[in-house]
DRENSETI-297781 format. One line per field, with one value per residue (C-alpha): x, y, z; residue number from 0. Coordinates in steps of 0.1 Angstrom, whole numbers. Example, Ala and Ser with C-alpha at 12.3 -4.5 7.8 and 13.67 -1.06 7.14 Angstrom:
x 123 137
y -45 -11
z 78 71
i 0 1
END
This chain:
x 271 251 250 231 200 180 160 127 107 125 100 76 74 42 12 10 -26 -10 18 -13 -33 -6 2 -34 -34 -3 -16 -45 -27 -11 -36 -54 -21 -20 -57 -51 -22 -35 -73 -80 -39 -54 -69 -58 -32 -49 -18 14 38 65 86 69 77 115 119 100 126 153 143 144 182 192 174 189 228 232 244 244 241 228 207 211 200 184 200 195 180 143 155 168 135 115 142 136 100 96 116 94 55 68 65 33 22 10 42 54 29 31 65 58 28 51 75 47 36 65 75 42 58 88 76 59 93 111 82 82 122 118 84 71 40 10 29 44 5 -7 20 17 -18 -16 10 -12 -43 -23 -38 -2 16 -7 -6 33 31 3 30 61 85 122 112 89 121 137 109 116 155 151 132 156 185 170 152 190 207 178 184 222 218 192 214 231 254 288 286 256 260 288 270 244 259 276 245 232 259 254 219 227 248 221 195 218 207 173 161 181 165 185 216 201 199 233 225 203 221 252 238 220 251 269 234 240 278 272 241 246 273 277 287 316 340 315 300 339 344 309 304 336 324 290 304 327 300 278 311 319 282 280 317 309 277 306 331 309 298 335 341 311 302 277 256 260 248 229 191 200 208 177 155 170 153 192 186 158 173 139 131 168 164 153 116 118 131 105 79 89 89 57 45 59 45 16 11 2 -29 -38 -28 -9 10 -8 3 -24 -2 10 -29 -62 -71 -45 -56 -36 -17 -37 -71 -83 -78 -46 -32 -35 -25 5 9 5 33 54 49 58 89 103 95 113 142 166 154 173 144 128 158 161 127 123 155 143 113 131 158 140 113 146 150 113 120 148 133 112 75 73 54 65 51 80 108 96 85 114 97 65 74 85 55 35 53 49 9 7 31 5 -25 -12 -4 -40 -49 -30 -44 -82 -81 -78 -101 -128 -119 -132 -163 -196 -204 -215 -177 -155 -164 -142 -112 -113 -93 -106 -105 -69 -76 -109 -89 -65 -89 -108 -76 -71 -105 -120 -84 -87 -122 -118 -84 -101 -136 -110 -87 -112 -144 -132 -95 -94 -121 -106 -96 -68 -58 -58 -38 -13 -5 -3 -36 -39 2 -4 -36 -16 8 -11 -30 3 14 -21 -20 -13 -6 19 36 34 50 75 104 95 84 65 27 22 15 15 3 35 14 25 60 59 68 72 88 49 43 75 72 42 58 97 96 87 111 146 178 184 145 149 163 146 165 164 133 112 89 87 67 67 59 34 13 -21 -32 -7 4 -10 13 1 17 9 -8 -26 -17 -27 -29 -28 -46 -51 -79 -105 -119 -85 -77 -61 -87 -110 -84 -87 -122 -123 -95 -121 -154 -165 -134 -119 -124 -119 -110 -113 -88 -93 -117 -111 -128 -151 -157 -144 -118 -80 -69 -85 -69 -75 -71 -67 -71 -43 -31 -51 -26 -33 -19 13 18 13 36 51 51 83 110 134 165 156 133 102 80 48 20 -6 -28 -63 -64 -99 -118 -121 -116 -129 -103 -92 -102 -84 -78 -69 -38 -37 -5 6 39 56 85 122 154 163 203 215 219 180 177 175 154 141 146 140 131 102 78 67 36 38 10 29 13 14 51 62 65 53 13 13 26 23 55 55 62 45 68 105 121 141 108 105 104 103 70 54 30 23 -4 4 -20 -14 -39 -29 -46 -50 -47 -75 -85 -65 -80 -103 -82 -61 -28 2 13 46 57 93 115 141 166 180 208 184 190 162 165 173 137 147 112 92 120 109 128 151 142 106 72 51 17 -8 -38 -39 -58 -93 -95 -134 -146 -155 -192 -187 -166 -132 -112 -84 -53 -24 -4 29 10 -27 -43 -74 -72 -101 -85 -121 -153 -159 -129 -104 -62 -67 -31 1 34 66 89 119 125 161 162 196 199 181 164 124 109 81 51 15 -16 -48 -78 -115 -145 -171 -195 -196 -169 -183 -152 -117 -88 -50 -33 2 31 54 89 100 129 137 123 88 107 97 127 109 70 48 18 -10 -30 -45 -32 -11 -41 -61 -88 -97 -115 -149 -154 -149 -181 -189 -177 -145 -110 -84 -49 -28 9 31 70 83 115 142 166 203 212 191 212 218 193 164 132 98 70 35 4 -27 -60 -61 -93 -95 -123 -117 -81 -86 -57 -64 -31 -1 -3 26 33 66 105 124 163 179 214 237 267 303 308 344 350 390 397 414 446 423 447 427 421 395 411 380 354 325 290 258 227 246 238 266 303 325 360 378 381 401 397 420 399 429 441 410 405 370 353 370 357 361 366 356 357 342 344 314 313 281 268 239 213 182 158 158 177 201 215 249 257 285 284 317 305 313 327 293 285 259 259 283 286 273 270 236 234 228 265 281 262 229 248 250 224 224 193 221 251 257 271 308 308 327 318 337 312 326 313 321 315 315 328 312 336 320 335 354 388 384 379 354 348 333 302 293 264 234 199 162 150 111 113 148 163 195 213 229 262 273 303 318 290 261 250 239 268 259 241 270 307 327 355 389 386 404 413 405 429 412
y 1049 1034 994 998 1013 1033 1048 1025 1033 1000 982 995 985 1003 995 958 956 964 940 916 924 922 883 879 887 866 836 840 845 818 792 802 794 761 752 762 739 707 705 671 667 629 639 665 670 636 609 617 632 615 644 644 604 607 634 608 583 604 612 573 572 594 578 548 563 581 616 632 670 667 637 642 676 683 700 678 700 691 653 656 675 644 619 633 637 598 587 601 597 567 563 579 603 624 629 639 662 675 683 709 718 728 748 766 775 787 806 830 833 841 870 884 885 898 926 939 946 961 984 975 962 968 961 931 916 923 906 877 877 878 853 826 830 833 802 801 797 772 753 749 740 711 699 675 698 710 743 753 752 783 808 797 801 832 852 835 847 882 882 877 899 930 921 925 958 971 964 991 966 958 924 918 929 906 872 883 891 854 841 860 850 808 813 827 798 775 789 775 737 743 749 760 788 799 807 841 847 857 887 900 912 919 943 958 964 978 1002 1009 1015 1038 1055 1062 1080 1074 1043 1029 1021 993 984 969 952 930 925 902 884 879 868 846 829 823 808 784 768 767 752 714 720 744 718 690 716 725 686 679 710 692 695 724 731 703 714 751 744 719 747 775 802 803 768 769 791 796 817 828 864 895 894 858 872 903 877 860 893 904 867 868 904 894 865 889 902 883 847 826 789 770 738 723 716 747 771 762 767 797 822 852 855 884 892 930 950 925 936 973 970 951 980 1009 994 990 1026 1037 1014 1031 1067 1060 1041 1059 1041 1010 990 995 992 956 944 957 934 910 908 913 891 861 864 860 822 817 848 834 800 782 775 811 819 789 792 767 789 818 805 831 858 850 869 897 900 899 929 949 939 947 981 995 983 1006 1034 1033 1032 1061 1079 1067 1071 1108 1116 1093 1112 1147 1130 1127 1113 1075 1075 1086 1052 1036 1053 1044 1020 988 997 983 948 955 952 930 910 912 906 874 856 865 858 825 817 823 802 772 770 772 743 720 729 738 724 695 677 682 653 676 679 641 633 658 641 608 596 567 556 564 543 516 515 515 486 466 477 459 433 397 384 407 405 372 373 402 378 354 379 353 353 392 411 453 470 495 524 522 523 557 579 549 565 573 536 528 551 528 498 507 488 456 453 442 466 459 470 502 520 550 546 510 492 468 474 432 424 421 446 447 467 457 474 452 424 391 370 338 317 280 279 316 352 381 411 449 470 505 504 468 473 472 448 426 425 415 388 372 373 356 326 323 330 333 322 353 375 408 432 469 500 532 553 587 618 605 574 548 526 539 501 470 434 402 367 339 301 282 278 253 225 226 262 252 221 234 229 262 275 300 304 334 333 298 310 332 304 312 287 303 334 349 375 396 380 410 446 477 499 528 508 484 448 438 402 384 361 338 328 306 319 302 313 343 351 374 405 404 409 448 469 482 466 479 446 444 425 438 423 440 441 439 457 437 448 438 469 480 490 496 479 478 473 467 438 450 426 431 396 403 390 360 326 292 278 315 323 352 372 397 421 442 468 473 506 502 538 552 547 510 490 458 425 399 415 393 397 389 385 391 400 430 422 449 459 467 436 412 382 348 323 288 271 291 303 331 359 382 361 365 343 351 341 316 337 374 406 405 446 451 486 515 524 559 582 585 619 627 622 644 647 664 679 681 688 685 672 662 635 616 626 602 611 632 634 648 645 635 621 616 592 619 647 627 588 570 556 522 526 530 566 559 577 575 587 596 591 599 586 619 596 563 551 533 527 510 536 530 555 556 575 591 603 628 646 681 677 655 626 596 576 557 543 527 512 524 497 510 499 472 465 449 474 487 518 499 493 531 540 577 596 564 574 552 549 542 534 537 524 538 521 541 526 519 534 569 599 623 655 668 651 659 631 631 613 607 589 562 546 510 511 539 543 582 597 629 656 644 667 673 658 676 674 645 646 616 610 585 564 564 538 515 493 486 457 465 452 415 403 370 366 338 312 317 345 330 334 335 330 346 385 388 373 373 383 374 396 412 395 401 368 349 372 381 368 359 388 415 417 403 423 416 431 414 427 421 422 427 403 419 444 438 454 432 443 411 411 397 371 365 337 322 287 264 230 217 236 262 302 314 350 365 400 399 433 454 457 489 488 496 523 503 477 455 472 500 477 484 453 454 475 464 474 472 459 457 438 437 407 408 377 366 359 326 312 277 263 247 253 280 282 308 312 341 341 367 362 379 391 391 350 341 320 322 327 292 295 281 265 275 254 276 246 250 234 250 280 297 301 278 296 279 272 296 291 317 331 341
z 1751 1776 1779 1810 1798 1824 1795 1807 1840 1866 1879 1905 1939 1940 1966 1975 1961 1926 1931 1938 1908 1889 1900 1899 1861 1851 1870 1849 1818 1827 1837 1803 1784 1797 1792 1755 1756 1772 1769 1750 1743 1742 1708 1695 1673 1660 1644 1652 1620 1612 1624 1659 1659 1655 1680 1705 1692 1693 1730 1733 1720 1746 1775 1766 1764 1731 1739 1710 1706 1671 1651 1618 1606 1645 1674 1705 1734 1728 1725 1763 1778 1757 1774 1812 1803 1791 1823 1846 1829 1806 1764 1754 1729 1757 1774 1742 1739 1772 1770 1740 1762 1794 1767 1752 1786 1801 1772 1780 1814 1803 1776 1806 1822 1792 1785 1820 1820 1788 1786 1815 1832 1808 1777 1791 1805 1768 1751 1773 1772 1729 1733 1755 1731 1697 1674 1659 1691 1706 1675 1676 1715 1708 1680 1689 1674 1685 1669 1697 1723 1704 1715 1748 1751 1732 1760 1789 1770 1762 1798 1815 1789 1801 1837 1832 1809 1840 1868 1887 1904 1888 1913 1896 1865 1861 1867 1852 1818 1819 1825 1799 1773 1783 1775 1741 1736 1744 1721 1696 1705 1700 1661 1627 1630 1661 1641 1635 1671 1680 1652 1668 1696 1681 1659 1685 1706 1673 1672 1712 1700 1674 1695 1728 1742 1781 1795 1772 1797 1813 1779 1771 1806 1798 1762 1762 1796 1776 1743 1763 1779 1749 1727 1759 1760 1721 1719 1720 1690 1673 1671 1659 1630 1624 1618 1597 1579 1559 1590 1595 1561 1552 1561 1549 1516 1511 1518 1509 1480 1466 1450 1433 1401 1388 1423 1437 1413 1428 1417 1436 1465 1465 1462 1492 1512 1502 1511 1546 1547 1541 1566 1593 1574 1541 1540 1564 1565 1543 1560 1578 1609 1615 1602 1600 1561 1556 1578 1585 1618 1634 1631 1623 1653 1666 1630 1634 1671 1654 1628 1657 1678 1643 1640 1675 1678 1640 1652 1686 1670 1691 1725 1728 1738 1703 1683 1701 1694 1656 1653 1670 1648 1613 1615 1632 1599 1580 1580 1559 1540 1531 1523 1503 1511 1524 1549 1568 1604 1617 1606 1621 1652 1666 1661 1677 1708 1692 1669 1700 1719 1689 1692 1729 1724 1699 1723 1751 1727 1713 1750 1762 1733 1735 1774 1781 1755 1774 1806 1794 1774 1785 1817 1806 1786 1819 1835 1810 1814 1850 1876 1860 1824 1819 1837 1818 1785 1793 1799 1769 1749 1768 1769 1734 1716 1735 1728 1690 1686 1712 1689 1656 1667 1682 1664 1627 1629 1643 1625 1590 1568 1558 1598 1600 1572 1582 1608 1596 1615 1595 1605 1638 1638 1624 1649 1674 1661 1659 1697 1708 1685 1702 1663 1654 1689 1680 1644 1653 1658 1631 1598 1586 1591 1594 1566 1565 1538 1521 1525 1563 1551 1539 1569 1589 1621 1629 1631 1646 1678 1690 1686 1695 1729 1718 1685 1692 1689 1655 1646 1667 1634 1624 1591 1584 1605 1590 1619 1628 1597 1559 1538 1509 1482 1494 1457 1439 1454 1480 1496 1511 1540 1534 1573 1566 1573 1593 1569 1580 1553 1550 1527 1534 1502 1484 1461 1485 1507 1476 1467 1503 1501 1466 1475 1510 1503 1543 1561 1559 1596 1601 1626 1626 1639 1648 1627 1609 1598 1578 1601 1579 1596 1591 1595 1591 1599 1585 1589 1563 1567 1552 1515 1495 1487 1450 1444 1465 1443 1407 1381 1372 1337 1340 1364 1371 1385 1402 1427 1413 1395 1377 1384 1369 1357 1351 1327 1316 1286 1270 1270 1254 1238 1259 1289 1314 1315 1349 1346 1379 1381 1405 1419 1440 1460 1467 1485 1463 1459 1482 1456 1455 1493 1496 1518 1491 1460 1429 1416 1394 1372 1337 1317 1284 1260 1223 1195 1163 1153 1189 1196 1233 1232 1272 1302 1340 1363 1397 1425 1456 1479 1487 1482 1519 1529 1507 1527 1506 1505 1503 1472 1458 1435 1419 1397 1368 1353 1318 1306 1267 1252 1239 1202 1204 1171 1181 1179 1201 1213 1228 1262 1280 1316 1328 1361 1361 1387 1410 1386 1366 1339 1330 1349 1332 1328 1326 1316 1288 1274 1258 1235 1257 1288 1287 1288 1259 1278 1255 1264 1244 1254 1230 1228 1214 1196 1220 1223 1231 1214 1231 1237 1221 1238 1244 1215 1205 1171 1170 1135 1119 1081 1066 1046 1030 1040 1065 1088 1098 1110 1141 1161 1151 1175 1155 1175 1170 1142 1133 1120 1115 1078 1083 1111 1112 1119 1142 1140 1159 1140 1156 1130 1140 1121 1113 1103 1093 1068 1040 1017 1027 1025 1025 1044 1030 1047 1022 1028 1002 991 986 950 958 953 971 989 1015 1018 1040 1024 1049 1063 1095 1127 1107 1091 1116 1114 1081 1075 1064 1098 1115 1131 1135 1165 1166 1178 1158 1170 1143 1151 1123 1112 1081 1074 1056 1039 1048 1018 1019 1023 1051 1048 1055 1041 1042 1058 1043 1047 1020 1017 993 980 973 951 932 937 941 961 980 978 1006 1038 1052 1088 1097 1088 1094 1096 1084 1095 1080 1105 1097 1076 1068 1039 1048 1073 1107 1117 1137 1166 1163 1123 1115 1090 1070 1076 1099 1080 1100 1077 1048 1064 1082 1086 1115 1100 1138 1171 1198 1231 1269 1284 1285 1304 1328 1364 1383 1396 1368 1332 1298 1269 1230 1202 1170 1137 1107 1075 1059 1035 1024 1038 1059 1079 1105 1138 1153 1185 1191 1219 1235 1263 1285 1286 1321 1317 1321 1290 1311 1305 1332 1319 1284 1265 1242 1227 1190 1179 1188 1221 1199 1184 1147 1145 1116 1098 1088 1074 1040 1015 1025 1054 1082 1118 1151 1184 1216 1242 1281 1299 1335 1353 1384 1413 1418 1383 1394 1380 1347 1309 1303 1257 1245 1217 1194 1172 1161 1169 1162 1198 1180 1187 1197 1170 1163 1124 1112 1110 1075 1057 1029 1005 1025 1049 1085 1102 1136 1152 1167 1166 1194 1203 1217 1260 1285 1322 1342 1375 1406
i 0 1 2 3 4 5 6 7 8 9 10 11 12 13 14 15 16 17 18 19 20 21 22 23 24 25 26 27 28 29 30 31 32 33 34 35 36 37 38 39 40 41 42 43 44 45 46 47 48 49 50 51 52 53 54 55 56 57 58 59 60 61 62 63 64 65 66 67 68 69 70 71 72 73 74 75 76 77 78 79 80 81 82 83 84 85 86 87 88 89 90 91 92 93 94 95 96 97 98 99 100 101 102 103 104 105 106 107 108 109 110 111 112 113 114 115 116 117 118 119 120 121 122 123 124 125 126 127 128 129 130 131 132 133 134 135 136 137 138 139 140 141 142 143 144 145 146 147 148 149 150 151 152 153 154 155 156 157 158 159 160 161 162 163 164 165 166 167 168 169 170 171 172 173 174 175 176 177 178 179 180 181 182 183 184 185 186 187 188 189 190 191 192 193 194 195 196 197 198 199 200 201 202 203 204 205 206 207 208 209 210 211 212 213 214 215 216 217 218 219 220 221 222 223 224 225 226 227 228 229 230 231 232 233 234 235 236 237 238 239 240 241 242 243 244 245 246 247 248 249 250 251 252 253 254 255 256 257 258 259 260 261 262 263 264 265 266 267 268 269 270 271 272 273 274 275 276 277 278 279 280 281 282 283 284 285 286 287 288 289 290 291 292 293 294 295 296 297 298 299 300 301 302 303 304 305 306 307 308 309 310 311 312 313 314 315 316 317 318 319 320 321 322 323 324 325 326 327 328 329 330 331 332 333 334 335 336 337 338 339 340 341 342 343 344 345 346 347 348 349 350 351 352 353 354 355 356 357 358 359 360 361 362 363 364 365 366 367 368 369 370 371 372 373 374 375 376 377 378 379 380 381 382 383 384 385 386 387 388 389 390 391 392 393 394 395 396 397 398 399 400 401 402 403 404 405 406 407 408 409 410 411 412 413 414 415 416 417 418 419 420 421 422 423 424 425 426 427 428 429 430 431 432 433 434 435 436 437 438 439 440 441 442 443 444 445 446 447 448 449 450 451 452 453 454 455 456 457 458 459 460 461 462 463 464 465 466 467 468 469 470 471 472 473 474 475 476 477 478 479 480 481 482 483 484 485 486 487 488 489 490 491 492 493 494 495 496 497 498 499 500 501 502 503 504 505 506 507 508 509 510 511 512 513 514 515 516 517 518 519 520 521 522 523 524 525 526 527 528 529 530 531 532 533 534 535 536 537 538 539 540 541 542 543 544 545 546 547 548 549 550 551 552 553 554 555 556 557 558 559 560 561 562 563 564 565 566 567 568 569 570 571 572 573 574 575 576 577 578 579 580 581 582 583 584 585 586 587 588 589 590 591 592 593 594 595 596 597 598 599 600 601 602 603 604 605 606 607 608 609 610 611 612 613 614 615 616 617 618 619 620 621 622 623 624 625 626 627 628 629 630 631 632 633 634 635 636 637 638 639 640 641 642 643 644 645 646 647 648 649 650 651 652 653 654 655 656 657 658 659 660 661 662 663 664 665 666 667 668 669 670 671 672 673 674 675 676 677 678 679 680 681 682 683 684 685 686 687 688 689 690 691 692 693 694 695 696 697 698 699 700 701 702 703 704 705 706 707 708 709 710 711 712 713 714 715 716 717 718 719 720 721 722 723 724 725 726 727 728 729 730 731 732 733 734 735 736 737 738 739 740 741 742 743 744 745 746 747 748 749 750 751 752 753 754 755 756 757 758 759 760 761 762 763 764 765 766 767 768 769 770 771 772 773 774 775 776 777 778 779 780 781 782 783 784 785 786 787 788 789 790 791 792 793 794 795 796 797 798 799 800 801 802 803 804 805 806 807 808 809 810 811 812 813 814 815 816 817 818 819 820 821 822 823 824 825 826 827 828 829 830 831 832 833 834 835 836 837 838 839 840 841 842 843 844 845 846 847 848 849 850 851 852 853 854 855 856 857 858 859 860 861 862 863 864 865 866 867 868 869 870 871 872 873 874 875 876 877 878 879 880 881 882 883 884 885 886 887 888 889 890 891 892 893 894 895 896 897 898 899 900 901 902 903 904 905 906 907 908 909 910 911 912 913 914 915 916 917 918 919 920 921 922 923 924 925 926 927 928 929 930 931 932 933 934 935 936 937 938 939 940 941 942 943 944 945 946 947 948 949 950 951 952 953 954 955 956 957 958 959 960 961 962 963 964 965 966 967 968 969 970 971 972 973 974 975
END
């Protein structure tokens, strides 16, 4: 075995003229490479992608003393390059892009060195020329990605390796192997795909051991030195991975094809391989940051040369250089072949030098085949085989692809909106505007009067890079930076400062901009930021004057949590069926509790439109302004767009508001006292009939049943195939008039048993009786929600749900039309009272509906900050279709609710509508006790109420007279 390969020709000393010509060619290639990578670098790429910004900020971290080897999921070498460049030239985007350009240009030069050592002058020049003009490599050499350092370090490591292999001197060979091993270890500090690089070298050495027969002893002396040097350099990062294996595996597990069960099959891997193979000739990376419009890597001529080069290497596989090159290309394509989103140019970046080296071998092979034939051909063709022919070929393969790459990049790719969006052009424009804004700089410390659109919150490192130097230390945090300003959603929220404020918007025509102009006609000043590819300003800054006193001083209509007060609201006067209603509410803000002050709070204001039965017709949830940014005295406008379903029947619909806290529970409302901590607005949404026929919405069961001559049933959605006896079966029917309907029809729902006997019935007034059939017009779609009450005594089994059409004038009825089958189940029932720890002397009767027999509880031993548990034992006194809620409230010494549980019995699994007379139901409640409970006597009240209106069932005495609306238990004291 001969690991000191001598099969390739050594570098020819030649004539000085030949050396000078080659040097001039290399200089020209590097010059073209540099020009393509730095021309208009201040404008292209546009914007700053969040990953680019993160690399820049991490470089600043390094410069300021954070000398980490690994940042989250990112190897650190590139960040050290950035830190050095920023130290020399200052923190500017062009500084970051120059680092990438230098790395990319240096890679071209080092590829020439590697190719020269492996294959000689001609292949080296053509490989360097191809890489210099490669659209793929040019693009990634202008992007601020650490992946660009991988080809550079690969070429350095492999170049030193081939210097070692070519060396005939032991004294030169040993240090060369040590340097080559160190460079190999250093590649692992570049990019995740570099983890494959050691496999290239190790498999190459295995091949040498298997197929080379000479020089075995020197190999065993040098190979351990090479591997030891690599391990020594890699040791700091490797030890970090050993201590934190999730750092090593994290990103790989996220992108690996193996985590996608649908794709992690033999067929899935084969499809991925075919996509990777096709990236050279058919379709490339679809990401606009990496490629233009999904074009393949090679044009037709380069693709042919690549195939020829691959064929040459396969045919000459016994030659060590060819085995090494094929391993280099194949293994460095593995990171994209084994991952999602293949082909992915960034993950395949390690293969770029090898691919252009293969293409160069193909060009030389083709030239060697063509040149002798030209020399023996007719006189005009012989000149093409002369001395100037090969330099001309190099020039042609450098300048023509360079011209195509430059034209494609600057004239086709750069002006596209997709490119602008891929590089977060709008976010970068916001960052530049903020950094240059005296108003933002002045308010960055106060965080009061400069409000920034939440469109810039997503991927905010693209903004953070520009303002990083201005922010205080605690704001310079990639994971939790507020960027010195409150955020708001300009599509639904508008915070107002009493003294006026500045607003940085992503859309100058958004709802927030319109609302400001409506509040202060002609008084809002506007400043436009940089324009995007469409010519429109990417950011717009607005300045609003002081808040009018009447808004700030209005009396609240509702108060949630004591710090979120509804001052007023406006509602669209009417809306067409299937259209949108706009609700705008005005809130006065106070100081929120600490539990609300989260960076990305999940709090939300809900606006619900209720149908006639109290069920949800439509709604909209959102807050759009984090409580962490609330300041006392601020006013907040909120917009809710309420999209009514197609076919909504004309009429008036009630509207309720509420606030859900970060714990997912509704916040207590203390003024309006609506049911379930909501406020029912006095105004109602007025819906009018649609003038144009509505399209049929998507339903689970499309049908076409001609119910009567003028209308048909078009679709059905069942609320589920099963129902518990005592609950209601929900169904949604869609009718469509085929002509103007003259008669009144009832459309009853029937639940039939196996013998056709009716067990439940809904009389069938369409849309809860608010829109009779005689009002239907030709083409009109009518949404008809139904609730079919299934009695508590209906036996378990499978039933058929049907609908019919009954003419109210003639009493004529159609045959029932089957909508589907429904499974009725019965709850487990008990009528024998269990052992009860606290048995009441006389059962407490609530409204004659249910009586409380007693309870079990650990409240006497509970502590503040813990939990109290109750199990209530109810006995049904009758049967009702009402679903009451049970309340268990812990009352402070002042009589205020200090802790509570409000829920349907048995955590909703046994609603009161499922009870039968005499049945006993065990009803468990868990009550969290706040840490703030002070010492004193606390009472407990228990009762039931109707959630539709909040009315409590009366507590009755033995004579059936009301004595209270609650049962009061003996007081207890809590420990701490």
